[in-house]
PyMOL Python script that loads the backbone (N, CA, C, O; Angstrom):
from pymol import cmd

cmd.read_pdbstr("""\
ATOM      1  N   MET A   1     -89.264-102.330  -4.576  1.00  0.00           N
ATOM      2  CA  MET A   1     -89.582-102.694  -2.986  1.00  0.00           C
ATOM      3  C   MET A   1     -90.378-104.216  -3.193  1.00  0.00           C
ATOM      4  O   MET A   1     -91.399-104.328  -3.871  1.00  0.00           O
ATOM      5  N   LEU A   2     -89.758-105.279  -2.530  1.00  0.00           N
ATOM      6  CA  LEU A   2     -90.441-106.960  -2.407  1.00  0.00           C
ATOM      7  C   LEU A   2     -90.968-106.983  -1.127  1.00  0.00           C
ATOM      8  O   LEU A   2     -90.711-106.683   0.039  1.00  0.00           O
ATOM      9  N   TYR A   3     -91.691-107.397  -1.735  1.00  0.00           N
ATOM     10  CA  TYR A   3     -93.061-107.704   0.207  1.00  0.00           C
ATOM     11  C   TYR A   3     -92.205-108.477   1.086  1.00  0.00           C
ATOM     12  O   TYR A   3     -92.530-108.424   2.272  1.00  0.00           O
ATOM     13  N   SER A   4     -90.922-109.370   0.721  1.00  0.00           N
ATOM     14  CA  SER A   4     -89.879-109.547   1.435  1.00  0.00           C
ATOM     15  C   SER A   4     -89.038-108.803   2.371  1.00  0.00           C
ATOM     16  O   SER A   4     -88.406-109.049   3.398  1.00  0.00           O
ATOM     17  N   GLU A   5     -89.308-107.648   1.508  1.00  0.00           N
ATOM     18  CA  GLU A   5     -88.244-106.162   2.503  1.00  0.00           C
ATOM     19  C   GLU A   5     -88.804-105.410   2.605  1.00  0.00           C
ATOM     20  O   GLU A   5     -88.167-104.365   2.735  1.00  0.00           O
ATOM     21  N   LEU A   6     -90.383-105.261   2.640  1.00  0.00           N
ATOM     22  CA  LEU A   6     -91.623-104.497   3.044  1.00  0.00           C
ATOM     23  C   LEU A   6     -91.577-105.138   4.480  1.00  0.00           C
ATOM     24  O   LEU A   6     -90.894-104.623   5.366  1.00  0.00           O
ATOM     25  N   ARG A   7     -92.378-106.358   4.701  1.00  0.00           N
ATOM     26  CA  ARG A   7     -91.920-106.736   5.649  1.00  0.00           C
ATOM     27  C   ARG A   7     -91.331-107.663   7.419  1.00  0.00           C
ATOM     28  O   ARG A   7     -91.759-108.202   8.440  1.00  0.00           O
ATOM     29  N   ASN A   8     -89.810-107.180   6.516  1.00  0.00           N
ATOM     30  CA  ASN A   8     -89.178-107.593   7.529  1.00  0.00           C
ATOM     31  C   ASN A   8     -88.699-105.967   8.146  1.00  0.00           C
ATOM     32  O   ASN A   8     -87.654-105.684   8.732  1.00  0.00           O
ATOM     33  N   LYS A   9     -89.778-105.113   7.808  1.00  0.00           N
ATOM     34  CA  LYS A   9     -89.320-103.492   7.999  1.00  0.00           C
ATOM     35  C   LYS A   9     -90.074-103.492   9.874  1.00  0.00           C
ATOM     36  O   LYS A   9     -90.801-104.401  10.276  1.00  0.00           O
ATOM     37  N   ASP A  10     -89.612-102.123  10.841  1.00  0.00           N
ATOM     38  CA  ASP A  10     -90.493-102.386  12.225  1.00  0.00           C
ATOM     39  C   ASP A  10     -91.451-100.961  11.260  1.00  0.00           C
ATOM     40  O   ASP A  10     -90.921-100.523  10.239  1.00  0.00           O
ATOM     41  N   VAL A  11     -92.489-100.523  11.613  1.00  0.00           N
ATOM     42  CA  VAL A  11     -92.873 -99.557  11.448  1.00  0.00           C
ATOM     43  C   VAL A  11     -93.388 -98.865  12.884  1.00  0.00           C
ATOM     44  O   VAL A  11     -93.586 -99.652  13.809  1.00  0.00           O
ATOM     45  N   ILE A  12     -93.541 -97.919  13.044  1.00  0.00           N
ATOM     46  CA  ILE A  12     -93.022 -96.413  13.892  1.00  0.00           C
ATOM     47  C   ILE A  12     -94.377 -95.754  14.010  1.00  0.00           C
ATOM     48  O   ILE A  12     -94.794 -95.509  12.878  1.00  0.00           O
ATOM     49  N   ASN A  13     -94.897 -95.520  14.592  1.00  0.00           N
ATOM     50  CA  ASN A  13     -96.158 -93.838  14.650  1.00  0.00           C
ATOM     51  C   ASN A  13     -95.055 -92.833  14.908  1.00  0.00           C
ATOM     52  O   ASN A  13     -93.869 -92.957  15.212  1.00  0.00           O
ATOM     53  N   MET A  14     -95.539 -92.198  14.770  1.00  0.00           N
ATOM     54  CA  MET A  14     -93.986 -90.872  14.737  1.00  0.00           C
ATOM     55  C   MET A  14     -95.279 -89.935  16.031  1.00  0.00           C
ATOM     56  O   MET A  14     -94.791 -88.942  16.571  1.00  0.00           O
ATOM     57  N   LYS A  15     -96.399 -90.201  16.328  1.00  0.00           N
ATOM     58  CA  LYS A  15     -97.819 -89.567  16.921  1.00  0.00           C
ATOM     59  C   LYS A  15     -96.802 -89.747  18.860  1.00  0.00           C
ATOM     60  O   LYS A  15     -96.353 -88.755  19.435  1.00  0.00           O
ATOM     61  N   ASP A  16     -96.705 -91.057  19.383  1.00  0.00           N
ATOM     62  CA  ASP A  16     -96.078 -91.545  19.730  1.00  0.00           C
ATOM     63  C   ASP A  16     -94.992 -92.083  20.439  1.00  0.00           C
ATOM     64  O   ASP A  16     -94.919 -92.470  21.606  1.00  0.00           O
ATOM     65  N   CYS A  17     -93.678 -92.018  19.009  1.00  0.00           N
ATOM     66  CA  CYS A  17     -92.840 -93.172  18.742  1.00  0.00           C
ATOM     67  C   CYS A  17     -92.781 -94.319  19.211  1.00  0.00           C
ATOM     68  O   CYS A  17     -91.694 -94.715  19.631  1.00  0.00           O
ATOM     69  N   LYS A  18     -94.065 -95.261  19.275  1.00  0.00           N
ATOM     70  CA  LYS A  18     -94.752 -96.489  19.532  1.00  0.00           C
ATOM     71  C   LYS A  18     -94.327 -97.310  18.362  1.00  0.00           C
ATOM     72  O   LYS A  18     -94.705 -97.282  17.190  1.00  0.00           O
ATOM     73  N   LYS A  19     -93.275 -98.191  19.095  1.00  0.00           N
ATOM     74  CA  LYS A  19     -93.142 -98.896  17.769  1.00  0.00           C
ATOM     75  C   LYS A  19     -94.598-100.750  17.569  1.00  0.00           C
ATOM     76  O   LYS A  19     -94.500-101.843  18.127  1.00  0.00           O
ATOM     77  N   LEU A  20     -95.556-100.306  16.693  1.00  0.00           N
ATOM     78  CA  LEU A  20     -96.354-101.200  16.240  1.00  0.00           C
ATOM     79  C   LEU A  20     -96.499-102.713  15.659  1.00  0.00           C
ATOM     80  O   LEU A  20     -97.409-103.542  15.679  1.00  0.00           O
ATOM     81  N   GLY A  21     -95.448-102.692  15.239  1.00  0.00           N
ATOM     82  CA  GLY A  21     -95.089-103.955  14.520  1.00  0.00           C
ATOM     83  C   GLY A  21     -94.040-104.541  13.318  1.00  0.00           C
ATOM     84  O   GLY A  21     -92.872-104.165  13.225  1.00  0.00           O
ATOM     85  N   ARG A  22     -94.512-105.277  12.648  1.00  0.00           N
ATOM     86  CA  ARG A  22     -94.237-105.629  11.012  1.00  0.00           C
ATOM     87  C   ARG A  22     -95.090-105.872  10.580  1.00  0.00           C
ATOM     88  O   ARG A  22     -96.120-106.236  11.146  1.00  0.00           O
ATOM     89  N   VAL A  23     -94.781-105.651   8.723  1.00  0.00           N
ATOM     90  CA  VAL A  23     -95.721-105.562   8.077  1.00  0.00           C
ATOM     91  C   VAL A  23     -96.938-107.100   8.191  1.00  0.00           C
ATOM     92  O   VAL A  23     -96.644-108.246   8.528  1.00  0.00           O
ATOM     93  N   CYS A  24     -97.434-106.900   8.038  1.00  0.00           N
ATOM     94  CA  CYS A  24     -98.278-109.063   7.902  1.00  0.00           C
ATOM     95  C   CYS A  24     -99.455-108.867   6.561  1.00  0.00           C
ATOM     96  O   CYS A  24    -100.268-109.733   6.240  1.00  0.00           O
ATOM     97  N   ASP A  25     -99.298-107.467   5.876  1.00  0.00           N
ATOM     98  CA  ASP A  25    -100.252-107.619   5.034  1.00  0.00           C
ATOM     99  C   ASP A  25    -100.444-106.676   4.039  1.00  0.00           C
ATOM    100  O   ASP A  25     -99.593-105.798   3.893  1.00  0.00           O
ATOM    101  N   LEU A  26    -101.187-106.705   3.501  1.00  0.00           N
ATOM    102  CA  LEU A  26    -101.200-105.356   2.337  1.00  0.00           C
ATOM    103  C   LEU A  26    -102.305-105.602   1.649  1.00  0.00           C
ATOM    104  O   LEU A  26    -102.861-106.700   1.671  1.00  0.00           O
ATOM    105  N   GLU A  27    -102.764-104.479   0.898  1.00  0.00           N
ATOM    106  CA  GLU A  27    -104.438-104.130  -0.062  1.00  0.00           C
ATOM    107  C   GLU A  27    -104.266-103.207  -0.641  1.00  0.00           C
ATOM    108  O   GLU A  27    -104.265-102.005  -0.374  1.00  0.00           O
ATOM    109  N   PHE A  28    -103.988-104.231  -2.138  1.00  0.00           N
ATOM    110  CA  PHE A  28    -104.175-103.328  -3.244  1.00  0.00           C
ATOM    111  C   PHE A  28    -105.443-102.809  -4.173  1.00  0.00           C
ATOM    112  O   PHE A  28    -106.605-103.210  -4.115  1.00  0.00           O
ATOM    113  N   ASP A  29    -104.970-101.956  -4.913  1.00  0.00           N
ATOM    114  CA  ASP A  29    -106.151-101.823  -5.325  1.00  0.00           C
ATOM    115  C   ASP A  29    -105.977-101.889  -6.987  1.00  0.00           C
ATOM    116  O   ASP A  29    -105.338-101.187  -7.771  1.00  0.00           O
ATOM    117  N   PRO A  30    -107.275-103.646  -7.251  1.00  0.00           N
ATOM    118  CA  PRO A  30    -107.341-104.167  -8.092  1.00  0.00           C
ATOM    119  C   PRO A  30    -106.886-103.462  -9.869  1.00  0.00           C
ATOM    120  O   PRO A  30    -106.359-104.055 -10.811  1.00  0.00           O
ATOM    121  N   CYS A  31    -107.258-102.307  -9.784  1.00  0.00           N
ATOM    122  CA  CYS A  31    -107.373-101.435 -10.895  1.00  0.00           C
ATOM    123  C   CYS A  31    -105.961-100.904 -11.397  1.00  0.00           C
ATOM    124  O   CYS A  31    -105.291-101.305 -12.349  1.00  0.00           O
ATOM    125  N   SER A  32    -105.649 -99.686 -10.306  1.00  0.00           N
ATOM    126  CA  SER A  32    -104.294 -99.293 -10.193  1.00  0.00           C
ATOM    127  C   SER A  32    -102.755-100.231 -10.186  1.00  0.00           C
ATOM    128  O   SER A  32    -101.689-100.082 -10.783  1.00  0.00           O
ATOM    129  N   GLY A  33    -103.351-101.407  -9.030  1.00  0.00           N
ATOM    130  CA  GLY A  33    -101.744-101.504  -8.672  1.00  0.00           C
ATOM    131  C   GLY A  33    -100.908-101.580  -7.485  1.00  0.00           C
ATOM    132  O   GLY A  33    -100.018-102.211  -6.914  1.00  0.00           O
ATOM    133  N   CYS A  34    -101.977-100.222  -7.416  1.00  0.00           N
ATOM    134  CA  CYS A  34    -101.359 -99.538  -5.774  1.00  0.00           C
ATOM    135  C   CYS A  34    -101.612 -99.965  -4.648  1.00  0.00           C
ATOM    136  O   CYS A  34    -102.761-100.169  -4.257  1.00  0.00           O
ATOM    137  N   ILE A  35    -100.401-100.194  -3.851  1.00  0.00           N
ATOM    138  CA  ILE A  35    -100.593-100.306  -1.956  1.00  0.00           C
ATOM    139  C   ILE A  35    -102.118 -99.727  -1.422  1.00  0.00           C
ATOM    140  O   ILE A  35    -101.586 -98.695  -1.013  1.00  0.00           O
ATOM    141  N   CYS A  36    -103.489 -99.527  -1.096  1.00  0.00           N
ATOM    142  CA  CYS A  36    -104.042 -98.929  -0.532  1.00  0.00           C
ATOM    143  C   CYS A  36    -103.748 -98.795   0.819  1.00  0.00           C
ATOM    144  O   CYS A  36    -103.682 -97.673   1.320  1.00  0.00           O
ATOM    145  N   LYS A  37    -103.514-100.082   1.648  1.00  0.00           N
ATOM    146  CA  LYS A  37    -103.768 -99.840   3.016  1.00  0.00           C
ATOM    147  C   LYS A  37    -102.452-101.356   3.538  1.00  0.00           C
ATOM    148  O   LYS A  37    -102.552-102.582   3.583  1.00  0.00           O
ATOM    149  N   ILE A  38    -101.474-100.480   3.801  1.00  0.00           N
ATOM    150  CA  ILE A  38    -100.385-101.914   5.155  1.00  0.00           C
ATOM    151  C   ILE A  38    -101.659-102.379   6.326  1.00  0.00           C
ATOM    152  O   ILE A  38    -102.716-101.753   6.411  1.00  0.00           O
ATOM    153  N   MET A  39    -101.366-103.429   7.069  1.00  0.00           N
ATOM    154  CA  MET A  39    -102.076-104.108   7.800  1.00  0.00           C
ATOM    155  C   MET A  39    -100.041-104.576   8.883  1.00  0.00           C
ATOM    156  O   MET A  39     -98.888-104.858   8.557  1.00  0.00           O
ATOM    157  N   VAL A  40    -100.643-104.415   9.834  1.00  0.00           N
ATOM    158  CA  VAL A  40     -99.818-104.842  11.440  1.00  0.00           C
ATOM    159  C   VAL A  40    -101.056-105.738  12.476  1.00  0.00           C
ATOM    160  O   VAL A  40    -102.130-105.366  12.949  1.00  0.00           O
ATOM    161  N   PRO A  41    -100.315-107.054  12.541  1.00  0.00           N
ATOM    162  CA  PRO A  41    -100.787-107.192  13.982  1.00  0.00           C
ATOM    163  C   PRO A  41    -101.071-107.172  15.101  1.00  0.00           C
ATOM    164  O   PRO A  41    -100.259-107.736  15.835  1.00  0.00           O
ATOM    165  N   GLY A  42    -102.107-106.645  15.664  1.00  0.00           N
ATOM    166  CA  GLY A  42    -103.076-106.066  16.542  1.00  0.00           C
ATOM    167  C   GLY A  42    -102.504-106.376  18.046  1.00  0.00           C
ATOM    168  O   GLY A  42    -102.715-105.594  18.973  1.00  0.00           O
ATOM    169  N   CYS A  43    -101.512-107.995  18.255  1.00  0.00           N
ATOM    170  CA  CYS A  43    -101.352-108.707  19.427  1.00  0.00           C
ATOM    171  C   CYS A  43    -100.278-108.615  19.230  1.00  0.00           C
ATOM    172  O   CYS A  43     -99.814-107.822  18.411  1.00  0.00           O
ATOM    173  N   ASN A  44     -99.487-109.539  20.051  1.00  0.00           N
ATOM    174  CA  ASN A  44     -98.498-110.267  20.755  1.00  0.00           C
ATOM    175  C   ASN A  44     -98.529-111.634  19.580  1.00  0.00           C
ATOM    176  O   ASN A  44     -99.616-112.080  19.212  1.00  0.00           O
ATOM    177  N   ARG A  45     -97.551-112.063  19.195  1.00  0.00           N
ATOM    178  CA  ARG A  45     -98.129-113.643  18.815  1.00  0.00           C
ATOM    179  C   ARG A  45     -97.752-114.592  19.919  1.00  0.00           C
ATOM    180  O   ARG A  45     -98.506-115.475  20.329  1.00  0.00           O
ATOM    181  N   PHE A  46     -96.594-114.368  20.357  1.00  0.00           N
ATOM    182  CA  PHE A  46     -96.820-115.150  21.841  1.00  0.00           C
ATOM    183  C   PHE A  46     -98.198-114.960  22.253  1.00  0.00           C
ATOM    184  O   PHE A  46     -99.150-115.586  21.785  1.00  0.00           O
ATOM    185  N   LEU A  47     -98.275-113.843  23.378  1.00  0.00           N
ATOM    186  CA  LEU A  47     -98.976-113.602  23.979  1.00  0.00           C
ATOM    187  C   LEU A  47    -100.595-113.440  23.849  1.00  0.00           C
ATOM    188  O   LEU A  47    -101.379-113.263  24.782  1.00  0.00           O
ATOM    189  N   GLY A  48    -101.056-113.601  21.752  1.00  0.00           N
ATOM    190  CA  GLY A  48    -102.254-113.547  21.897  1.00  0.00           C
ATOM    191  C   GLY A  48    -103.096-114.168  21.682  1.00  0.00           C
ATOM    192  O   GLY A  48    -103.869-113.957  20.747  1.00  0.00           O
ATOM    193  N   PHE A  49    -103.151-114.769  22.198  1.00  0.00           N
ATOM    194  CA  PHE A  49    -104.692-116.126  23.353  1.00  0.00           C
ATOM    195  C   PHE A  49    -105.092-115.655  23.842  1.00  0.00           C
ATOM    196  O   PHE A  49    -106.272-115.893  24.097  1.00  0.00           O
ATOM    197  N   LEU A  50    -104.148-114.145  24.604  1.00  0.00           N
ATOM    198  CA  LEU A  50    -104.891-113.130  26.215  1.00  0.00           C
ATOM    199  C   LEU A  50    -105.403-112.527  25.841  1.00  0.00           C
ATOM    200  O   LEU A  50    -106.418-112.364  26.518  1.00  0.00           O
ATOM    201  N   ASN A  51    -105.363-111.797  24.806  1.00  0.00           N
ATOM    202  CA  ASN A  51    -106.090-110.748  24.414  1.00  0.00           C
ATOM    203  C   ASN A  51    -105.844-109.983  22.763  1.00  0.00           C
ATOM    204  O   ASN A  51    -105.928-108.771  22.561  1.00  0.00           O
ATOM    205  N   CYS A  52    -105.667-110.575  22.166  1.00  0.00           N
ATOM    206  CA  CYS A  52    -105.586-110.054  20.544  1.00  0.00           C
ATOM    207  C   CYS A  52    -106.208-109.538  19.992  1.00  0.00           C
ATOM    208  O   CYS A  52    -107.078-110.087  19.315  1.00  0.00           O
ATOM    209  N   GLU A  53    -105.999-108.009  20.051  1.00  0.00           N
ATOM    210  CA  GLU A  53    -107.394-107.231  18.745  1.00  0.00           C
ATOM    211  C   GLU A  53    -106.776-107.210  17.401  1.00  0.00           C
ATOM    212  O   GLU A  53    -105.643-107.470  16.996  1.00  0.00           O
ATOM    213  N   PRO A  54    -107.644-106.900  16.954  1.00  0.00           N
ATOM    214  CA  PRO A  54    -107.808-107.438  15.044  1.00  0.00           C
ATOM    215  C   PRO A  54    -106.759-106.228  14.565  1.00  0.00           C
ATOM    216  O   PRO A  54    -106.709-105.134  15.127  1.00  0.00           O
ATOM    217  N   ASN A  55    -106.035-106.567  13.573  1.00  0.00           N
ATOM    218  CA  ASN A  55    -104.909-106.474  12.400  1.00  0.00           C
ATOM    219  C   ASN A  55    -105.220-104.628  12.663  1.00  0.00           C
ATOM    220  O   ASN A  55    -106.334-104.137  12.481  1.00  0.00           O
ATOM    221  N   ILE A  56    -103.669-103.594  13.232  1.00  0.00           N
ATOM    222  CA  ILE A  56    -103.985-102.275  13.055  1.00  0.00           C
ATOM    223  C   ILE A  56    -104.215-101.665  11.324  1.00  0.00           C
ATOM    224  O   ILE A  56    -103.506-102.116  10.424  1.00  0.00           O
ATOM    225  N   VAL A  57    -104.742-101.146  11.191  1.00  0.00           N
ATOM    226  CA  VAL A  57    -105.118-101.025   9.004  1.00  0.00           C
ATOM    227  C   VAL A  57    -104.713 -99.337   9.130  1.00  0.00           C
ATOM    228  O   VAL A  57    -105.272 -98.344   9.596  1.00  0.00           O
ATOM    229  N   ILE A  58    -103.205 -99.667   8.326  1.00  0.00           N
ATOM    230  CA  ILE A  58    -102.455 -98.389   7.636  1.00  0.00           C
ATOM    231  C   ILE A  58    -102.858 -97.848   6.688  1.00  0.00           C
ATOM    232  O   ILE A  58    -102.296 -98.181   5.645  1.00  0.00           O
ATOM    233  N   PRO A  59    -104.313 -96.476   6.542  1.00  0.00           N
ATOM    234  CA  PRO A  59    -103.877 -96.032   4.896  1.00  0.00           C
ATOM    235  C   PRO A  59    -102.606 -95.979   4.563  1.00  0.00           C
ATOM    236  O   PRO A  59    -101.659 -95.810   5.332  1.00  0.00           O
ATOM    237  N   PHE A  60    -102.567 -96.164   3.071  1.00  0.00           N
ATOM    238  CA  PHE A  60    -101.184 -95.801   2.394  1.00  0.00           C
ATOM    239  C   PHE A  60    -101.065 -94.451   2.222  1.00  0.00           C
ATOM    240  O   PHE A  60     -99.974 -94.175   1.724  1.00  0.00           O
ATOM    241  N   LYS A  61    -102.021 -93.133   2.520  1.00  0.00           N
ATOM    242  CA  LYS A  61    -101.356 -92.230   2.870  1.00  0.00           C
ATOM    243  C   LYS A  61    -100.573 -91.270   4.280  1.00  0.00           C
ATOM    244  O   LYS A  61     -99.895 -90.251   4.408  1.00  0.00           O
ATOM    245  N   ASN A  62    -101.221 -92.429   5.229  1.00  0.00           N
ATOM    246  CA  ASN A  62    -100.530 -92.279   6.625  1.00  0.00           C
ATOM    247  C   ASN A  62     -99.630 -92.632   6.811  1.00  0.00           C
ATOM    248  O   ASN A  62     -99.234 -92.420   7.957  1.00  0.00           O
ATOM    249  N   ILE A  63     -98.613 -93.454   5.802  1.00  0.00           N
ATOM    250  CA  ILE A  63     -97.044 -94.020   5.531  1.00  0.00           C
ATOM    251  C   ILE A  63     -96.311 -92.387   5.621  1.00  0.00           C
ATOM    252  O   ILE A  63     -96.796 -91.841   4.630  1.00  0.00           O
ATOM    253  N   ARG A  64     -95.807 -91.820   6.000  1.00  0.00           N
ATOM    254  CA  ARG A  64     -94.663 -90.682   6.438  1.00  0.00           C
ATOM    255  C   ARG A  64     -93.189 -91.231   5.818  1.00  0.00           C
ATOM    256  O   ARG A  64     -92.460 -90.333   5.397  1.00  0.00           O
ATOM    257  N   ARG A  65     -92.703 -92.537   5.723  1.00  0.00           N
ATOM    258  CA  ARG A  65     -91.523 -92.312   4.941  1.00  0.00           C
ATOM    259  C   ARG A  65     -91.112 -93.793   5.532  1.00  0.00           C
ATOM    260  O   ARG A  65     -91.231 -94.206   6.685  1.00  0.00           O
ATOM    261  N   ILE A  66     -90.581 -94.464   4.353  1.00  0.00           N
ATOM    262  CA  ILE A  66     -90.396 -96.088   3.683  1.00  0.00           C
ATOM    263  C   ILE A  66     -88.342 -95.652   3.936  1.00  0.00           C
ATOM    264  O   ILE A  66     -87.517 -94.944   3.359  1.00  0.00           O
ATOM    265  N   GLY A  67     -88.358 -96.664   5.219  1.00  0.00           N
ATOM    266  CA  GLY A  67     -86.291 -96.079   5.383  1.00  0.00           C
ATOM    267  C   GLY A  67     -85.878 -97.559   5.169  1.00  0.00           C
ATOM    268  O   GLY A  67     -86.454 -98.631   4.983  1.00  0.00           O
ATOM    269  N   PRO A  68     -84.750 -97.157   5.272  1.00  0.00           N
ATOM    270  CA  PRO A  68     -83.667 -98.243   5.233  1.00  0.00           C
ATOM    271  C   PRO A  68     -83.908 -99.803   6.556  1.00  0.00           C
ATOM    272  O   PRO A  68     -83.531-100.957   6.347  1.00  0.00           O
ATOM    273  N   ASP A  69     -84.568 -99.329   7.719  1.00  0.00           N
ATOM    274  CA  ASP A  69     -85.103 -99.895   8.276  1.00  0.00           C
ATOM    275  C   ASP A  69     -85.977-100.223   8.835  1.00  0.00           C
ATOM    276  O   ASP A  69     -86.394-101.364   9.035  1.00  0.00           O
ATOM    277  N   ILE A  70     -86.539 -98.795   9.304  1.00  0.00           N
ATOM    278  CA  ILE A  70     -88.227 -98.628   9.714  1.00  0.00           C
ATOM    279  C   ILE A  70     -89.065 -97.991   8.442  1.00  0.00           C
ATOM    280  O   ILE A  70     -88.669 -97.671   7.322  1.00  0.00           O
ATOM    281  N   ILE A  71     -90.655 -97.917   9.172  1.00  0.00           N
ATOM    282  CA  ILE A  71     -92.258 -97.452   7.824  1.00  0.00           C
ATOM    283  C   ILE A  71     -92.377 -96.384   9.049  1.00  0.00           C
ATOM    284  O   ILE A  71     -92.996 -96.671  10.074  1.00  0.00           O
ATOM    285  N   LEU A  72     -91.817 -95.289   8.884  1.00  0.00           N
ATOM    286  CA  LEU A  72     -93.119 -94.338   9.527  1.00  0.00           C
ATOM    287  C   LEU A  72     -93.999 -93.712   9.214  1.00  0.00           C
ATOM    288  O   LEU A  72     -94.105 -93.050   8.182  1.00  0.00           O
ATOM    289  N   VAL A  73     -95.152 -93.901  10.521  1.00  0.00           N
ATOM    290  CA  VAL A  73     -96.625 -93.701  10.269  1.00  0.00           C
ATOM    291  C   VAL A  73     -96.838 -93.074  11.243  1.00  0.00           C
ATOM    292  O   VAL A  73     -96.676 -93.241  12.452  1.00  0.00           O
ATOM    293  N   ASP A  74     -97.393 -91.987  10.332  1.00  0.00           N
ATOM    294  CA  ASP A  74     -98.582 -90.581  11.027  1.00  0.00           C
ATOM    295  C   ASP A  74    -100.066 -91.274  11.559  1.00  0.00           C
ATOM    296  O   ASP A  74    -100.992 -90.604  11.100  1.00  0.00           O
ATOM    297  N   ILE A  75    -100.575 -92.471  12.431  1.00  0.00           N
ATOM    298  CA  ILE A  75    -101.679 -92.171  13.327  1.00  0.00           C
ATOM    299  C   ILE A  75    -102.119 -91.637  14.213  1.00  0.00           C
ATOM    300  O   ILE A  75    -101.422 -90.798  14.782  1.00  0.00           O
ATOM    301  N   PRO A  76    -103.577 -91.939  14.723  1.00  0.00           N
ATOM    302  CA  PRO A  76    -103.984 -91.308  15.840  1.00  0.00           C
ATOM    303  C   PRO A  76    -103.870 -92.371  16.678  1.00  0.00           C
ATOM    304  O   PRO A  76    -104.286 -93.467  16.303  1.00  0.00           O
ATOM    305  N   CYS A  77    -102.988 -92.123  18.587  1.00  0.00           N
ATOM    306  CA  CYS A  77    -102.701 -93.332  18.964  1.00  0.00           C
ATOM    307  C   CYS A  77    -103.960 -93.991  19.060  1.00  0.00           C
ATOM    308  O   CYS A  77    -104.014 -95.172  19.403  1.00  0.00           O
TER     309      CYS A  77
END
""", "prot")
cmd.dss("prot")
cmd.show_as("cartoon", "prot")
cmd.util.cbc("prot")
cmd.orient("prot")
């Protein structure tokens, strides 16, 4: 899968069925080349200047399924 395909998928938390956003960045393990974490913007880009949280960092182990349109994650609310 290409990064361009991954970043167009909505990230949804299975705990509360809340849409977290879309993938904005990835962290790789330089030795293995595997993805360690995905990052989702912590704030709305349009209103981000009012109250902007840091990026939501989701370890790869918390990704439950990558589907054609969404990425399901399991993280605390």
